[in-house]
N, C-alpha and C positions, 0 to 999 in steps of 0.2 A: 981576476975574479975566479972563484971556484966554480966548477961546472954544476955543483949541487948547492942549493941553499935549503936550510931546514929551520923550522920554528915550531914551538910547542905551546899551544894555547888551549889544549884540551883539558877538561876537568874529568874527574871520576865519572864515567858514563853509566847512569842507571836509568836508561830510557824505558819506554813502554814495551819494546820488543825484547824477547829473550836473546841471550848472547849468541845463540845458534841461528839467529836470523838477522841479516844485515840489509839495510836499505841503501841502494846504490844509485847515483846519478852520474851519467857520462855526458859531457857537453863541450863542444868547441865554442868558446865564449867570445870569439871575434876580438881578441886582444884585451877585453875588459872595457871597451869603449862606453858601454852603458852599465857601469859598475853597480849603481844603486838598484836598477831593475834586475840585474843578474843576481845580486846578493839577496834581494827580496824573494825571488823565486826559489833560490837554493834554501833559504831559511824556511820557506813554506813546506819544503819536502822533508824536513827533519831527517836528513840522510846521515848514515854512519860513515859513508865513503864517497868521495867525489873524485872523478878522473876528468880533468879539464885540459883542453888543448887551446893553443893560441893565447897564451897568457903573457902579458907584458911585465917587464921590470925596468923601471927608470926610463921609460919612453916618453918623449915629448907629447905624443898624441893622447896619452893616458895620464897626463899631469905628473909624470915622473914617479908614479906610485909603484910600490911592490904589490901588484894586484893579488898574487897568491896570499901574501900576508894580510892584506886588507880583508879578504874573504875569510881567512882562517881566524883572524882576531874577532870578527863580527860573529862568526858561527861557533866560536870556542872549539876549534879543531886543531890538530897537529897537521903540519904540511911539509912537503918536500917539493922543491922546484928544480927542474932540470933544464939547463940552458941548451937551446936548440941553435939559435942564431944570435950573433951580435948584429943589431939593426943600425947600420952605419949612418942612416939619415935621421935617426931618432935620438941620438946622443952626441957626445963629443969625445975627444981624446982623453980628457980628464974626467969625464962622467959618462961612460959608455951605457948604451941601452941594449936590452936583451929581450928575447922572445922564446917561449918554450912551453913545456907541460908542467902541470902541478897536480899532485895527488894529495888529497886532504882526508884525514881520518879522525874519528873520535877515539880510536884505539891506537896503541903505540905503532909507529912505523919503523921497521927494522931494515937494515942492509940496503939502503937505496943505492942504485947504480944506474949508469946510462948504457944503453945498447945503441951506439952510434953506427948507423948502417954503413956497410962497405959500399953498397950501391947508392950513389948520389947523383943528383943533377948538378950541372954547373951553371944553371940558369941565373942563380942569384948572385954569383960572385961579381965583385966590382971590376969594371973595365975602364980603361983610361978615357975612352971616347964617349962614355955615358955620363951625363950631368949628374952631380951629387944632389939628387932630388928625391923626396918621399914617393913621387910618382913611380920611380923605378925600383924601389925597395931593395937597394943593394945590401947584401948581407955577407957575413963571414960565419961559417959553420956548416951544419948539415942536419938532416932529419934524424930523429932519435925515437927510441922507446924508453920511457922512464920505468924502471923496474923496482918494485918494492916488495917487502914482506910485511903483511899486516897480521898482528897478533891479536886474536880474539879469544878471550877466556881460555887461554892455554893452547889454543889451536893457531897455526899459522897458515896463511895461503898467499900465493904469489900473484901480484897485480902487474900487468903490462899496460901502461898508458902510452898509446902510440899515435903518431901523426905522420902519415905517409906523404910522399911527395905529391904536390898538386901540379907540378910541371913534369914534362917528360912523358914517355909513352907508357902504355899499359904494362909492358914487360918490366919496367923499372919498379912500378908499384908492387907487382907480384913478387919481384926479387926481394924487396924490403919486407914484405909480409912473410915470405918464406924464411927470412933471417929470424923473425920473431918466433915463428913456429918451431924452428930448429933449436933456438935457445930455450923455448918453453918445454921442449921434449925432455930436457934434463930435469925438469921440475915435476912433470905430470905423474911420474911413478911414485913421487914422494909426498905430494900435497895437492890440494885444490889449486886451480889456476883460473884467473880472470884475465882475458884480453879485451880491452875496450879502447875506442878512440875513433879518430877521423881517418878513415882509410883512403879517402879520395877516389874510391871506385866502388862499384856495386859488387860486393863479395858473395852474392848468392851462389853462383856456380862454383867459385873457388872453394867456398865453405863446404859445399856438398861433395866436391870431388877430392879435396885434399885435407882440409882441416878436420873433418869428421872421420874420414876413413883412416888417415894415418896418425892422427894425434888425439882422437876421441873428443873433440870439441863439439859443443852444442850451442845453438843460438840462445841468448839470454832474453830474447824478445818473443812475444806471442804473435808477431807479425812476420809473414814470410819475406816480404820485401819492404822494409820500412822507409817511407819517404821522410828524409831527415833535414831537408832544406826547403825554404819557401819556394813556391812556383816562380820560375823565371824563364827568360828566353822567349822565342817566337811562339811556342805552343803552350807556355805557361805551366811547365811541369817541374816538380821538385826532383831531387836526386836521392839515391839510396847509398849514401857514402859514410854514414856513421854506424858503427856496429859494436856489439858486445858478445863474446863467446865465453863459455865456461867449460872446465874439464875437471875430472876427479870427483871426490865425495862432496859435491855441492849441487844444489838444484835451484834454478832460476824460475821465479814465478812473478806474476803481476807485472809483466813487462809492457811498456807503452812508450809511444812517442808523444811528447807534449807539443803538438802542432799549433797550440794557441799562444805560445810564448814567442814574443817578438823582440827580445832583448839582444839577439844575435842573428847572424845570417845562417845559423844552424839551429835546429830544434834540439832540446835536451831529451835524453833517453833516461828512463828510470825502471828499476826492477828490484826485486827482493831476492837475496841469496839465502837459502837455507843450508846450513852445514849438516851433512848427514852423518 
């Protein structure tokens, strides 16, 4: 199977917002397990661009659906899906299952590619002594950023849809994030850039110290430390692990965390991008 899948379900977009303003939703959708609730929320947002993480393809747990295509078809959007892992316990040799990121847009999606990180954890790889069970989530592959160009009324901007490692120490996550920033540096002098996704760590200090100073990125949210997961653990606190940053001739406004949405184990983020 190819590492990228694409589909075009978008119609000519003549929505209420001008072409120089885009509504964005970023969300880790927890594989698409609650697909109807996920799609209902996304439909309610009337977004122009979606960056989704933990998206299933042909997995047993999500009824072997192409989750990205199901959402794109319902919302009449174009999509590209980037394969992150083959989920060994969710498919078979003749019908493999995959897991990854999906970017959906009402506008044309150009030049999709994968940035497969050099720094990876070996936590997920199959081992002969580990039973082949969904409990252990054995996988082949590695973490990625799905990179696309979105063309809006003659303007293009670059979108990085990323999912950093949930296993491994903090240094591994920082190394993967730095790979994204270094790749994005090639784009920031030419066009606007959006980096959005599940970072699996609190990027507040990293953003202040590195992303802003060296690469000119700004937070797309109006919240300094967004709590993007429901409360859990001994003290019942959420985590600040989902983020969105912008750079170049765009401005993010109306950013918020939808902490009333329970269709996933992460909350969706939304904001509007104004092209300057």
